[in-house]
Kinemage of the C-alpha trace (Angstrom):
@kinemage 1
@onewidth
@group {chain A} dominant
@subgroup {mainchain}
@vectorlist {calphas} color= white
{ca met a 1} P 236.398 121.904 253.958
{ca ala a 2} L 235.293 125.460 253.304
{ca arg a 3} L 237.737 127.889 251.796
{ca arg a 4} L 238.249 131.293 253.263
{ca ser a 5} L 237.451 134.068 250.828
{ca arg a 6} L 240.353 136.228 249.870
{ca ala a 7} L 240.344 139.455 251.809
{ca ser a 8} L 242.466 142.511 251.280
{ca leu a 9} L 245.215 143.585 253.616
{ca phe a 10} L 243.010 146.461 254.763
{ca glu a 11} L 240.201 144.069 255.737
{ca asp a 12} L 242.615 141.773 257.540
{ca leu a 13} L 244.078 144.676 259.537
{ca ala a 14} L 240.617 146.012 260.414
{ca thr a 15} L 239.467 142.538 261.501
{ca phe a 16} L 242.594 142.104 263.606
{ca ala a 17} L 242.089 145.519 265.217
{ca ala a 18} L 238.410 144.752 265.904
{ca arg a 19} L 239.484 141.780 268.034
{ca leu a 20} L 241.694 144.006 270.177
{ca pro a 21} L 240.396 146.358 272.874
{ca ala a 22} L 239.309 149.677 271.375
{ca trp a 23} L 241.805 151.770 273.342
{ca phe a 24} L 244.664 149.557 272.124
{ca ser a 25} L 243.548 149.784 268.491
{ca phe a 26} L 243.398 153.577 268.632
{ca thr a 27} L 246.796 153.749 270.356
{ca leu a 28} L 248.260 151.411 267.748
{ca ala a 29} L 246.856 153.605 264.964
{ca val a 30} L 248.581 156.682 266.397
{ca val a 31} L 251.883 154.854 266.945
{ca val a 32} L 251.899 153.392 263.415
{ca tyr a 33} L 251.132 156.808 261.945
{ca leu a 34} L 253.944 158.473 263.897
{ca val a 35} L 256.493 155.764 263.016
{ca leu a 36} L 255.677 155.882 259.308
{ca asp a 37} L 255.650 159.682 259.418
{ca his a 38} L 259.161 159.612 260.862
{ca phe a 39} L 260.409 157.512 257.940
{ca asn a 40} L 258.567 159.631 255.379
{ca ala a 41} L 259.952 162.868 256.828
{ca gln a 42} L 263.531 161.874 256.011
{ca pro a 43} L 264.929 163.929 253.104
{ca met a 44} L 265.239 162.054 249.835
{ca thr a 45} L 268.238 162.728 247.613
{ca met a 46} L 269.290 160.689 244.619
{ca glu a 47} L 272.921 159.640 245.069
{ca pro a 48} L 274.578 158.717 241.776
{ca gln a 49} L 276.575 155.505 241.763
{ca pro a 50} L 279.794 155.593 239.725
{ca gly a 51} L 279.574 153.403 236.611
{ca ser a 52} L 275.846 152.718 236.912
{ca val a 53} L 272.696 154.238 235.505
{ca leu a 54} L 270.724 153.575 238.697
{ca pro a 55} L 271.299 155.621 241.853
{ca ser a 56} L 272.673 153.847 244.911
{ca asn a 57} L 269.451 154.447 246.872
{ca phe a 58} L 267.099 153.254 244.139
{ca ala a 59} L 265.231 150.878 246.474
{ca ala a 60} L 264.514 153.694 248.922
{ca ala a 61} L 263.196 155.866 246.110
{ca phe a 62} L 261.053 152.995 244.848
{ca tyr a 63} L 259.434 152.222 248.235
{ca arg a 64} L 258.848 155.843 249.195
{ca pro a 65} L 255.372 156.137 247.575
{ca val a 66} L 254.352 152.841 249.178
{ca leu a 67} L 255.337 154.143 252.622
{ca ile a 68} L 253.446 157.375 252.013
{ca ala a 69} L 250.278 155.424 251.156
{ca leu a 70} L 250.707 153.041 254.105
{ca gln a 71} L 251.106 156.012 256.452
{ca tyr a 72} L 247.398 156.741 255.973
{ca ile a 73} L 245.924 153.327 255.102
{ca val a 74} L 247.228 151.276 258.047
{ca pro a 75} L 246.198 153.743 260.802
{ca leu a 76} L 242.782 154.093 259.133
{ca ala a 77} L 242.328 150.305 259.276
{ca phe a 78} L 243.300 150.247 262.961
{ca ala a 79} L 240.961 153.165 263.732
{ca leu a 80} L 238.034 151.496 261.937
{ca gly a 81} L 238.759 148.241 263.759
{ca gly a 82} L 238.863 150.146 267.043
{ca ala a 83} L 235.508 151.745 266.259
{ca val a 84} L 234.001 148.325 265.537
{ca ser a 85} L 235.469 147.007 268.777
{ca met a 86} L 233.995 149.947 270.692
{ca ile a 87} L 230.563 149.452 269.154
{ca lys a 88} L 230.655 145.745 269.988
{ca ser a 89} L 231.665 146.409 273.581
{ca leu a 90} L 228.977 149.064 274.039
{ca ser a 91} L 226.276 146.837 272.579
{ca gly a 92} L 227.466 143.985 274.799
{ca leu a 93} L 227.239 146.287 277.818
{ca ser a 94} L 223.685 147.327 277.000
{ca leu a 95} L 222.658 143.697 276.395
{ca arg a 96} L 224.197 142.704 279.711
{ca lys a 97} L 222.260 145.418 281.553
{ca gln a 98} L 219.066 144.455 279.748
{ca tyr a 99} L 219.516 140.791 280.668
{ca leu a 100} L 220.337 141.492 284.312
{ca tyr a 101} L 217.378 143.819 284.811
{ca ser a 102} L 214.936 141.529 282.999
{ca arg a 103} L 215.904 138.547 285.189
{ca his a 104} L 215.486 140.503 288.426
{ca pro a 105} L 212.757 143.137 287.965
{ca asn a 106} L 213.107 144.552 291.478
{ca arg a 107} L 216.784 145.477 290.873
{ca gly a 108} L 216.020 147.932 288.078
{ca thr a 109} L 213.830 150.237 290.169
C-alpha cells in the first residue's frame, strides 16, 4: 500500500480549492479574508488578572499573529486553487471543441 507524501496545509487547501468550481473558490477566498479581517480588526488590550503574572486574555494575544498570517495565506491558497480550476476547465473546454470538430469535419465550417 502506497503512502501519501506529507503535504503542507497550504497545498491541501489549494488542492481542495482546485476541485471546486473556480467561481466558488474565488468567492470562498474573499469570504475567508473578510471573516479573518473582522477578527483581526478587533482592538487588542492586555487586561491584567489580579494575583497572576499573565493577563486574562493571554490566549487571544498568543493567537493574534497566527490569525494575521492566516488572513493572507488561506485566501491565497483558495485563489490559487481557483486559478488551477479555471485553467483545467478552460483546457477541458478547448479539448471538447477540438474533439467534436475533429469527429465531424462538416460542423466546424
